[in-house]
C-alpha positions in Angstrom: 0.0 0.0 0.0 1.1 3.6 -0.8 -0.8 6.1 1.4 -0.1 8.8 -1.2 -1.9 7.0 -4.0 -5.6 5.8 -4.4 -4.8 3.6 -7.3 -5.3 -0.2 -7.1 -1.8 -0.9 -8.5 -1.6 -4.2 -6.8 -4.3 -5.6 -9.0 -2.4 -5.1 -12.3 0.9 -5.4 -14.0 1.5 -2.1 -15.9 3.2 -3.4 -19.0 3.7 -0.2 -20.9 2.7 3.5 -20.7 2.1 5.7 -23.7 1.5 9.4 -22.8 1.3 12.2 -25.3 0.8 15.9 -24.9 0.2 18.9 -27.1 1.6 22.1 -25.5 -0.7 25.1 -25.7 1.3 28.1 -24.5 -1.5 30.6 -25.0 -4.0 28.7 -22.8 -1.3 27.3 -20.5 -2.7 23.8 -20.8 -1.6 20.4 -22.1 -3.9 18.5 -24.3 -3.2 14.9 -23.4 -3.8 11.3 -24.3 -2.5 8.3 -22.4 -2.7 4.6 -23.1 -2.2 1.9 -20.4 -1.2 -1.6 -21.4 -2.3 -3.7 -18.5 -2.4 -7.3 -17.4 -4.7 -8.3 -14.6 -3.1 -10.1 -11.6 -6.5 -11.3 -10.3 -10.2 -11.1 -11.3 -11.0 -7.4 -11.3 -13.8 -5.1 -12.5 -12.3 -1.6 -11.9 -9.1 0.3 -12.6 -8.5 3.0 -10.0 -6.1 5.9 -11.0 -4.8 9.1 -9.5 -5.6 12.4 -11.1 -5.6 16.1 -10.1 -7.6 18.8 -11.8 -7.8 17.1 -15.2 -10.7 17.6 -17.5 -11.5 14.2 -19.0 -12.7 14.0 -22.6 -13.0 10.3 -23.4 -12.1 6.9 -21.8 -11.9 3.7 -23.9 -11.3 0.1 -23.1 -9.7 -1.8 -26.0 -11.0 0.9 -28.4 -14.6 1.1 -27.1 -15.9 3.8 -24.8 -16.4 2.8 -21.2 -17.9 4.4 -18.1 -16.0 6.1 -15.4 -16.4 8.2 -12.2 -14.3 10.9 -10.6 -14.3 11.3 -6.8 -12.5 14.0 -4.8 -10.0 12.8 -2.2 -10.3 14.0 1.4 -7.1 16.0 1.1 -6.8 18.4 -1.8 -3.2 17.6 -2.4 -4.2 14.0 -3.4 -6.6 15.3 -6.1 -9.2 12.9 -7.3 -9.7 9.1 -7.7 -10.6 8.1 -11.2 -12.6 4.8 -11.5 -12.6 3.2 -14.9 -15.1 0.3 -15.3 -13.5 -2.8 -17.0 -16.4 -5.2 -17.0 -15.3 -8.7 -15.8 -11.5 -9.1 -16.3 -10.0 -12.4 -15.3 -6.5 -13.0 -13.9 -4.1 -13.0 -16.8 -6.3 -10.9 -19.1 -4.4 -8.3 -21.1 -6.1 -5.1 -22.3 -5.6 -1.4 -23.1 -7.2 1.7 -21.5 -6.9 5.0 -23.2 -7.8 8.4 -21.7 -8.0 11.7 -23.4 -7.8 14.8 -21.2 -6.8 18.4 -20.7 -4.8 19.7 -17.8 -5.7 22.6 -15.7 -3.7 25.8 -16.1 -2.8 25.4 -12.4 -1.5 21.9 -12.7 1.0 21.5 -9.9 3.5 19.6 -12.0 3.8 22.2 -14.7 5.2 25.7 -14.6 4.5 28.0 -17.5 6.7 31.0 -18.1 6.0 33.8 -20.5 9.1 34.7 -22.6 9.7 37.8 -20.4 10.1 35.4 -17.4 12.9 33.5 -19.1 16.6 34.6 -19.1 16.9 35.5 -22.8 13.3 36.6 -23.2 13.1 34.8 -26.6 10.3 32.3 -26.3 8.0 31.0 -23.6 8.8 27.8 -21.6 7.0 25.1 -19.8 8.6 22.3 -17.7 7.2 19.6 -15.5 8.4 18.5 -12.1 6.4 15.7 -10.5 8.1 14.5 -7.4 6.6 13.3 -5.2 2.9 13.2 -6.2 2.3 15.8 -8.9 2.4 13.5 -12.0 -1.3 13.1 -11.5 -1.8 16.7 -12.5 -0.5 16.2 -16.0 -1.7 12.7 -16.7 -4.0 10.1 -15.0 -1.7 7.5 -13.6 -0.7 5.1 -10.8 1.1 7.9 -9.0 3.3 5.8 -6.8 7.0 5.0 -7.0 6.1 1.4 -6.4 4.9 1.1 -10.1 7.5 1.2 -12.8 7.2 0.5 -16.5 8.7 1.3 -19.9 7.4 4.5 -21.6 6.9 5.7 -25.1 5.9 9.4 -25.3 5.1 12.1 -27.8 5.2 15.8 -27.5 3.7 18.2 -30.0 5.2 21.7 -29.6 5.2 25.0 -31.5 8.0 25.0 -34.2 9.8 27.9 -32.5 10.8 25.8 -29.5 12.4 22.4 -28.8 11.2 19.5 -26.5 13.5 17.6 -24.1 12.4 14.7 -22.0 13.4 12.0 -19.5 13.9 9.5 -22.2 15.8 9.1 -25.5 14.6 10.9 -28.5 13.6 8.6 -31.4 14.7 10.2 -34.7 14.2 13.8 -35.7 11.1 15.9 -34.9 8.6 16.0 -37.7 5.8 18.3 -38.6 2.6 17.4 -36.7 -0.2 16.8 -39.3 -2.8 17.3 -36.6 -1.5 20.7 -35.5 -0.2 23.1 -38.2 2.9 25.0 -37.0 3.8 22.3 -34.5 6.6 19.8 -34.5 6.1 16.3 -33.1 8.8 14.7 -31.0 8.8 11.0 -30.0 10.7 9.6 -27.0 11.4 6.1 -25.7 12.4 5.0 -22.2 13.1 1.3 -22.3 14.0 1.0 -18.7 11.0 0.9 -16.3 10.5 4.2 -14.5 7.9 5.4 -12.0 5.5 8.3 -12.7 7.5 10.9 -10.8 10.4 10.5 -13.3 8.3 11.3 -16.3 9.3 14.9 -17.1 9.8 17.3 -20.0 10.8 20.8 -20.7 9.9 22.9 -23.8 11.6 26.2 -24.7 14.3 27.9 -26.7 17.6 26.1 -26.0 21.0 25.5 -27.5 23.3 22.7 -26.6 27.0 21.8 -26.2 28.5 18.3 -26.1 30.5 17.4 -23.0 31.2 13.8 -24.2 29.7 11.3 -26.5 26.9 10.6 -24.0 26.5 13.9 -22.2 25.1 17.1 -23.7 24.2 20.2 -21.8 21.2 22.3 -22.9 20.5 25.9 -21.8 19.1 29.2 -23.1 21.5 30.6 -25.8 23.1 33.2 -23.6 23.9 30.7 -20.8 24.9 27.6 -22.7 28.7 28.3 -23.0 28.9 29.1 -19.3 27.0 25.9 -18.5 29.3 23.8 -20.7 32.3 25.3 -18.8 30.7 24.8 -15.4 29.8 21.1 -16.0 32.8 20.1 -18.0 33.8 17.5 -15.4 30.5 15.7 -15.6 31.8 12.8 -17.7 34.7 12.3 -15.3 32.3 12.2 -12.4 30.1 9.7 -14.2 33.1 7.4 -15.0 34.2 7.6 -11.3 30.7 6.4 -10.2 30.8 3.6 -12.7 34.1 2.3 -11.2 32.2 1.6 -8.0 28.6 1.0 -9.0 28.9 -0.7 -12.5 27.9 0.5 -15.9 25.6 3.4 -16.5 22.7 1.7 -18.3 20.6 4.7 -19.4 22.4 5.6 -22.6 22.2 9.4 -22.5 23.1 11.4 -19.4 22.2 14.9 -20.8 21.5 17.9 -18.7 19.3 21.0 -19.1 19.6 24.3 -17.1 16.1 25.3 -16.0 14.8 28.8 -15.3 15.6 30.3 -11.9 12.1 29.4 -10.6 13.0 25.7 -10.5 12.5 24.8 -6.8 15.4 22.3 -6.4 19.1 22.2 -7.1 18.5 19.4 -9.5 16.2 16.6 -10.5 17.5 13.2 -11.5 15.2 12.6 -14.5 16.7 9.7 -16.5 18.6 10.7 -19.7 17.8 14.4 -19.0 18.9 15.8 -15.6 17.3 19.1 -14.6 19.6 21.6 -13.0 19.2 25.0 -11.4 21.1 28.0 -12.9 22.2 28.8 -9.4 24.9 26.2 -9.9 26.7 28.3 -12.5 29.1 30.1 -10.2 31.9 30.5 -12.7 34.4 28.5 -10.7 32.9 24.9 -10.7 32.5 25.1 -6.9 29.0 23.7 -6.8 29.3 20.8 -9.3 29.0 18.1 -6.6 25.2 18.5 -7.1 25.7 17.3 -10.7 27.4 14.1 -9.4 24.4 13.7 -7.0 21.9 13.7 -9.8 24.1 11.4 -11.9 24.3 8.9 -9.0 20.5 8.7 -8.8 20.8 6.7 -12.1 21.6 3.8 -9.7 20.0 4.8 -6.4 16.4 6.1 -7.1 16.1 5.4 -10.8 17.2 1.8 -10.9 16.6 0.9 -7.3 13.6 2.9 -6.2 11.9 3.6 -2.8 8.5 1.8 -2.9 6.8 4.7 -1.1 7.9 8.1 0.1 8.1 6.8 3.7 11.4 5.1 2.6 12.9 8.0 0.6 16.2 7.6 2.4 16.8 4.6 0.1 16.9 7.1 -2.8 18.5 10.2 -1.2 20.6 8.7 1.6 22.4 6.2 -0.7 22.9 8.9 -3.3 24.3 11.4 -0.9 26.6 8.8 0.6 27.9 8.0 -2.9 28.2 11.6 -3.9 30.7 12.1 -1.0 32.5 9.0 -2.1 32.9 10.4 -5.6 34.2 13.6 -4.0 36.8 11.7 -2.1 38.0 9.9 -5.2 38.3 13.1 -7.2 39.5 15.6 -4.6 40.7 13.5 -1.7 39.3 11.9 1.5 39.7 15.2 3.4 37.1 16.8 1.0 34.7 14.0 1.9 35.2 14.4 5.6 34.7 18.1 5.5 31.5 17.8 3.4 30.2 15.3 5.9 31.0 17.6 8.8 29.7 20.7 7.1 26.3 19.1 6.2 26.0 17.6 9.7 26.0 21.1 11.1 24.4 23.2 8.3 21.8 20.7 7.0 21.0 17.9 9.4 21.0 19.9 12.6 18.9 22.6 10.9 16.4 20.0 9.8 16.2 18.4 13.3 16.2 21.5 15.4 14.8 24.2 13.2 12.5 22.7 10.5 11.2 20.1 13.0 12.2 19.3 16.6 14.3 16.4 18.0 11.2 14.2 18.9 9.3 14.9 15.7 8.0 11.9 13.8 9.4 13.3 10.5 12.9 13.2 11.8 12.9 9.4 11.7 14.9 7.8 8.9 12.0 5.5 8.1 8.7 7.2 8.5 5.0 6.1 8.7 2.7 8.1 6.5 -1.1 7.9 6.2 -3.8 9.5 4.1 -3.3 12.7 6.1 0.4 13.0 5.3 1.4 15.3 2.5 4.8 13.9 1.2 5.8 17.4 0.2 5.7 18.6 3.8 7.4 15.5 5.1 10.3 16.1 2.7 13.5 17.3 4.4 17.3 16.8 4.6 16.6 13.9 7.1 16.4 11.5 4.1 19.8 12.8 2.7 22.0 13.4 5.7 20.7 11.0 8.3 20.6 8.3 5.6 24.2 8.9 4.5 25.5 9.0 8.1 23.9 5.6 8.6 25.7 4.2 5.5 28.9 5.9 6.5 28.7 4.2 9.9 28.1 0.8 8.2 31.0 1.4 5.8 33.3 2.0 8.7 32.2 -1.2 10.4 32.6 -3.5 7.5 35.4 -1.7 5.6 35.2 0.1 2.3 36.1 -2.8 0.0 33.5 -5.1 1.5 31.0 -2.3 1.5 31.6 -1.6 -2.2 30.9 -5.3 -2.9 27.7 -5.0 -1.0 26.6 -1.9 -3.0 27.1 -3.6 -6.3 25.2 -6.7 -5.1 22.4 -4.4 -3.8 22.1 -2.8 -7.2 22.2 -6.1 -9.0 19.6 -7.6 -6.7 17.0 -4.8 -6.8 17.7 -3.2 -10.2 14.5 -2.1 -11.9 12.5 -2.8 -8.8 10.9 -0.7 -6.0 11.7 -1.7 -2.4 11.1 -0.7 1.2 13.4 -0.5 4.2 12.6 -4.0 5.3 13.7 -5.3 1.9 16.9 -3.4 2.3 17.6 -4.7 5.8 16.8 -8.3 4.8 19.3 -8.1 1.9 21.9 -6.4 4.0 21.7 -9.0 6.7 21.9 -11.8 4.2 24.9 -10.3 2.4 26.8 -9.9 5.6 25.6 -13.1 7.3 29.2 -14.2 7.5 30.0 -11.1 9.7 27.6 -11.9 12.5 29.8 -10.5 15.2 29.6 -7.1 13.4 25.9 -7.3 12.6 25.2 -7.9 16.3 26.7 -4.5 17.1 24.2 -2.6 14.9 21.0 -1.4 16.5 18.9 -1.2 13.3 15.8 -0.1 15.1 17.6 2.8 16.8 19.0 4.0 13.5 15.9 3.5 11.4 12.9 4.3 13.7 14.1 6.8 16.3 13.6 10.5 15.9 16.2 13.2 16.1 19.9 13.2 15.3 21.7 9.9 14.5 22.5 7.7 17.6 26.2 7.9 16.9 28.3 10.9 16.0 30.3 10.0 12.8 33.4 11.8 14.2 34.5 13.3 10.9 38.0 14.5 10.5 37.6 18.2 11.4 41.0 19.4 10.1 39.3 21.5 7.4 36.8 22.9 9.8 39.2 24.0 12.5 40.2 27.1 10.6 36.5 27.9 10.2 35.9 27.5 13.9 38.8 29.7 14.9 38.0 32.4 12.4 34.4 32.3 13.6 35.6 32.8 17.2 37.5 35.9 16.2 34.3 37.6 15.0 32.1 36.3 17.9 34.5 37.2 20.7 36.0 40.4 19.4 34.8 43.6 21.0 33.1 46.0 18.6 36.0 48.4 18.8 38.4 45.7 17.7 36.4 44.2 14.8 38.0 46.4 12.2 41.4 44.9 13.1 40.3 41.3 12.3 42.5 40.0 9.4 40.9 38.8 6.1 43.6 36.6 4.7 42.2 33.5 6.4 38.8 34.1 4.8 40.3 34.7 1.4 42.2 31.4 1.7 39.1 29.4 2.4 37.5 27.1 -0.2 33.9 28.0 -1.1 32.7 25.1 1.3 34.8 26.6 4.1 33.3 30.0 3.6 29.8 28.4 3.8 30.8 26.6 7.0 32.2 29.8 8.5 28.9 31.7 8.0 26.9 28.7 9.2 28.9 28.6 12.4 28.5 32.3 12.8 24.7 32.0 12.5 24.5 29.2 15.0 26.3 31.3 17.6 24.9 34.4 19.3 23.8 37.2 17.0 26.5 39.6 16.0 26.2 43.3 16.8 25.1 45.6 14.0 28.5 47.2 14.1 30.3 43.8 13.6 27.8 42.9 10.8 28.7 46.1 9.0 32.5 45.6 9.4 32.2 41.9 8.4 30.3 42.9 5.2 32.7 45.6 4.2 36.0 43.9 5.0 35.0 40.6 3.3 33.3 42.5 0.3 30.2 40.4 0.8 27.8 42.6 -1.1 29.8 41.5 -4.2 29.7 37.8 -3.4 28.3 35.9 -6.4 28.3 32.3 -5.0 24.7 31.9 -4.2 25.4 29.4 -1.4 27.8 31.7 0.4 25.5 34.7 -0.2 22.6 32.7 1.3 24.5 32.0 4.5 25.7 35.6 4.8 22.1 36.9 4.4 20.9 34.6 7.2 23.7 35.8 9.6 22.6 39.4 8.9 18.9 38.6 9.3 19.6 37.0 12.7 21.2 40.3 13.8 18.2 42.3 12.5 20.4 44.5 10.3 18.0 46.7 8.4 20.3 47.1 5.4 20.1 43.4 4.6 16.4 43.4 4.0 16.4 44.8 0.4 19.3 42.5 -0.3 17.4 39.5 1.0 14.3 40.6 -1.0 16.3 40.7 -4.2 17.8 37.3 -3.4 14.3 35.8 -3.1 13.3 37.4 -6.4 16.3 36.1 -8.2 16.3 32.4 -6.9 13.5 29.9 -6.8 15.6 27.1 -5.3 14.0 26.2 -2.0 17.3 25.4 -0.3 18.3 29.0 -0.8 14.9 30.7 -0.2 12.9 28.7 2.3 14.9 29.7 5.4 15.4 33.3 4.2 11.6 33.6 4.0 11.4 32.0 7.5 14.0 34.4 8.9 12.2 37.4 7.5 8.9 36.2 8.7 10.2 35.6 12.2 11.4 39.2 12.4 8.2 40.8 13.6 8.9 44.2 12.0 9.4 42.6 8.6 6.5 40.1 8.7 4.0 42.3 6.8 6.5 43.3 4.1 7.5 39.6 3.8 3.9 38.5 3.3 3.6 41.2 0.5 6.8 40.1 -1.1 5.7 36.5 -1.2 2.3 37.4 -2.6 3.9 39.6 -5.3 6.4 36.9 -6.2 3.9 34.1 -6.5 3.4 34.4 -10.3 7.1 33.8 -10.8 7.4 30.9 -8.4 6.9 27.1 -8.9 3.6 25.8 -7.4 5.4 23.4 -5.1 7.6 26.2 -3.6 4.4 28.4 -3.2 2.7 25.6 -1.3 5.6 24.8 1.0 6.6 28.4 1.9 2.9 29.3 2.5 2.8 26.3 4.9 6.0 27.5 6.7 4.4 31.0 7.1 1.2 29.6 8.5 3.1 27.5 11.0 5.2 30.5 12.1 2.0 32.6 12.3 0.3 30.0 14.5 3.3 29.8 16.8 
């Protein structure tokens, strides 16, 4: 059972899925058709599907019209349940259901941008992002990661734009005979994928080849900068293959999305989505590209069966991302990344986003029909998951652990699993190491809230300089702040600069005088690395420095990535004198924001208001 889906997916084998859409920019809707090739696992009379806000035009069963009903779900986020009447289907029967529909212009998976909302202002864009449960807003489906199948898709788009998708394009686009002035693209994904990985983007893009299997797409003015920034992506992918085995998806292309994209990246197979905020000019943020590439194994090949077990996607991927960093830049880099994210991400999730006894700080969670997976989402899955795997690696040794990882992938490739499946396989693989297994309290790690039960004790040699430099600013008297040297800060790597500001924010608020001196001496108003700028803004907001408010506002207008914006909105909203202005800023910015970001930030504000 998946509490986030009302489909009866256990009753069927979904053999093949064939979605197609016509993109209508003027109306901001998708005209769609989807065909399900199904095989009954038992005697069954109904097919239940997830949908949200779709206008249904026609439903057929093996070519003949059939009856159906649509019923609202108790929570709006889950949309509606579509019931398709099948007659009397026997176990083993194979049949096809086809549904014609039109999306709502407010479909949560789709964001429409007028050309003036794009970077180059050349043509409009639309892209879809469906994780975790938004695919139902752009197609009726079994909207659960438990169900995976091959996909053949078609996209009909105006001839002045191109279509890209999480699949391999078949041949060249051709004129669409049904829609004059439109080009028809066909895509094929032979490897089974779940609904949340069905994604596309349509707009004006150019491309540059990184290697024979990686191409980066971006708006024309950005494409060369993107190609430079992500030039090491082939090397990263090859490094992952050395540990995890062959990359099986064929293409590993990337496309740079508009600034409103709410995440750093999305691991769509064959076509990774990336935020433009990664383009810093110095390749300092490319670890996120490696993260999305590694999802090709953890998440896309081996998939969490429901969102309660998302650590199987994100924890494994984050763990391996750090391993790739160690192989490319040295073990000290991995140790510092682990330590930095322990303080800046995991502690923030446990102590600020939730609290140490909150159910959603458990690694393995229990959701029900009242749980919105969007609101349950946090860095718990990433950081608590990777700390668990790091702990296990240290117990068994890295060579044995790598053998386990390869066996895990081979065993569960193209399947969806839960945490008990993972544990059973882990125990079986290491059965010959019973004395070590007996030391592991799996229940404590998997089902207890709060921080991990064991401190990973990362090597802190890279952090020590950050700690000491932080102490200089915290402990100095205001009259002495101007004397603090800046050479240490200038020698820091970008990650060390982030950690320095994170440590500053977690200490007592600096005086306004120190904030002014810090900003001027370190030339922070001219800092272009969005991650560093984000941490600096939060330090200043904690101090209630009035001059940072317009800078923070501009930051929120420039970036849509929730990692960068969510806590800045929170900090502004928690500042009583800024609450009204923050509400207005949010309201005015909503037309330029992704629907998922709007929903989550609105929830944060309502929670803060209630408190």
